[in-house]
N, C-alpha and C positions, 0 to 999 in steps of 0.2 A: 632523171632531173632530179635535181634537189629541190624540195618541199620549199612553196613560200614562204618568207620571214613574216611573221607574226607580232607585229610589235605589243598586242595585247597581252599573249601569252604569257600565264606565269610557271617557269619552271624551280620545281624544287629538291636542292640537291643537299645531302648531308655527309659533312666532312668532320672526323676525328682527330685532332690532335692536341696538343700542349695549350694551354691557356696563357696571353700575355706573350706570344711566340708567334713569329710568321712561319707558318708552316714551309715545308719542302717543297718546292716547286716541281719536283719529280713526282708527288703526291697531288697535288692538286690540277696541275696540268692537266690528266686523264679526266679530269669529272669536268673542269670549267673551260677546257680546250677546245671544244668541239661548239660548244655557244659563243665562242666569239670573247671569251673574257680573258682578262690576263691573270695569270696565275700568283704573280707578285701583287698587283694590286689587290685582289682577293687577302691574299697572306696577310697584309697589311691590315684589311677591314677586319678579320677573323681577331689578329692582335690587339687592333683598339677597342673591339666590342668585349673582349673576354679580359680584361685588365684583372678582374677581379678574382679570377681565376687562374694566378700566375703557378704553373708548376703541377697543374692539375690537366688528367686527360679529360678533353669534354667535347661534346656532339655540340657542332655548329650545322645550325638550317641556314640555307640560304636561297633567296625567294627572288628568282633573277627573272626582270619583266625589260625587255627590251633593250639589254646589254647592261640592266644596271642592277648591284644586288644589295638585298636586304640581311645582314644577318643578324639571327635571332640565336642567342645561348640555349639550347636543350641541355641541361645538365641530367644525369643519372643519378640513380642511388649511390653510387660507388662516389661519385665527384662529390654530393653533397654531404655524405658524409666525412669524407678526407678535408672538406672544407671548415665544418665543426670542429673537426680535432685541433686546427691552426696551428698547424705541423711546418717549424721553418723551411724556408727553400730551400733544396739540395740542388747537389749539381750532377744531374744525370749520369755524365761522361766519369765521374768522377766514385761517385756511390751507386754500386748494385746491389740488385734486391732489397728494395726499402721495402719495410716492416713499418706499418701502420696500428703499432702496439700501443696507442695511446687509450684514454678510458672518456666514454660518454655520458651523459645523465640521462635518465630516460625521457625527458621534456625536449633536450637536442631529438631522441630517434623519431620520436612521435610529432616534432615540427618535420622532418623529412619526411615521413609516412603521409603528411598533409599533403607537403608538395608533389608527391608521387600516387596520390589518390586517382588523379586521373587519368594517369596509365596505366594503373594495376590491374591485372586479371582477377583480383579476389572480389568475390561479392559483397563481403564486409569491411570495414576500417581496420578490425583486429587481425585479419589475413595481408592486408597491407602490411600493418604491423610485424606481422611474423614475415615477412617478405624482407622489409628493410631488416632486420634482427637478422636473417638468416647472411644477409648483405654485411654484417659487424664481425659476422662472423668466419668471412672468405676474407676480408681484407686484414683479420687480425686484432680488432681492437675489443675491449670490454665495455659492459654499460652498469654504468652504478656500482661499479667494483666486481661484477658477474659477468658471468660467459651470456653469450647470447642464448645459446640454447637454452639456458636455467629461466630466462625470460619467455621464452618459445612454451616451457612447458608449462611455466606459472597461466598461460593465457589457456593453452588447452584443458586443465584442469580447473580453471576457474578461480584461480588465487588472485588475480589483477581485479579489482575496484572498477567500478563502470567509469569512474571520471577517468581512468586510465585507457581503458579498453576504446571508448566512444573519442577520444582524443581531445577530450576537453582540458586542454591546458591552459586557458586564459586565467588571468586573475581574476575573473569574477566567479570561476568555481568554486572560489574560496577555499579552498585546499593546499597548503604547502607542498613543497617540493619533500619536504621530510617526513610530512604527514601521508602522502601518498603514499610512497615508499615500506613508510612502516605499514599500515592498510596492506599492501601486498604482500609483505612478507610475512606478516602475522595474522594472516586471516583465520587460522586453525584457533590460535589464542584469542581472539575476539568470538569465535564462534561458544567456545567453551565457557567466556566468560557471560556469554547471555546466557545459558544454560543456567548457571550458577545464581543470574540474578532472577529466572523464572520461578529455578526451584524453592529460594528463599521468599519469593513472592506468593506461593501458593501453597507451602508446606502450612504454614497457620493458618491459613483461609480450610483446609485439610479437617480441621479441629472441629468448626461450625459445626453441630450436630442436627442444628435445626436447618431445613434445607430451606423452608421457607422465609428467613430472611437473607436469602440471597438469590431474590427473584430477580433484584435489577441485575447484580452481576452476571447471573446467565443469560439477560437478554442481551446485554452488552457484549459479552463471549460469543452469543449464537449470530448477531448482528457482524461481529468482525468475521466470524468465520466465513459468514456468507458472499460478504464484501469480497473476502480473500477468495475463493471460488470462483466469483464474475470475473475478478481480474486476472487470474491464472488462464479461463477461460478466454477471455478478450486476446489477451496477449499471445495466449496459444496460437489460436486462429489467425492472428495477424500474422505470427512467425511464417506457419504452414503455406498462408497463401503468398507469399514473400520469396520463401526459402526454399518450401517443399520440404521433404523429408530427408535427412542428411544422412549420409552412407554408414554412419559409426553408430547409427541409433541400436541399443541392447534395448529388449523385453525385459531383464531382468537385470539388474548391477549387484552384486554379493554386497558390495563392499558400504552402500548406501542403504541396503532391506531392513536393515536396523532402524534407521532414524524414518526410514519409510512407513515400518510398523508402528510404531510408536508415535507419528505425528498422526495417521488414520485413526487410530485408538481414541486417542487424544480429543479429537475433531469429534469423532462419531459420542463420545462420554459427554462432550459438550451438548451436542445437538439434543441429545437423549432426556439431559437434566433440564 
């Protein structure tokens, strides 16, 4: 005996088809036919709801209740990126093996990552950004004139500034696109310039022979060191409590050992003074 029809039951059905087009009845019928829906009517509803996605393959969610369907477009990262490329419509019957070899800005990639954050499997936003960059590589487009793989490497090595990794791309961030890209690609130059400024500041001070004349300077230095240590401890505890210990943590990193020793010597020398 067939189950009794429940007019309050909501059934969710997902359909993949090209936006702005009526899907083939042979594809829709097996999904909507058993619940008493017309494939033609469903195809027309999906066509109306996906006018902004013409020529792009999208996922349509059908919420069916009492033989009435509500269509919601659920775009994937691929469809969002192809839409951002703003490619001209093509006749798929005449054009085969379409290549999406355009160029996107990092802001467009971050915008897609924000939209996909809710469905992402990554713990942090930068992981979602890397997922979207992987999709960019899969469809064949570049980002800011560079390959998506290079952007992923920059995220892994920390060469992307915080405002980019955190997804803060609004105008309120106070950083223009050119400045962000400059900071992201010139990280080493900025660090080296900082070292030069520190040396030019402290070398003249090293000629002061009477240590008593530097009491106030030493006090300020010790206070800065103390605040920095407290900040690092709090940040480390918060990160460990939320994310745990990463799998790729190393006890000793050879390429950063000299910087570590120099920082330690400078810190303890300041405390000793």
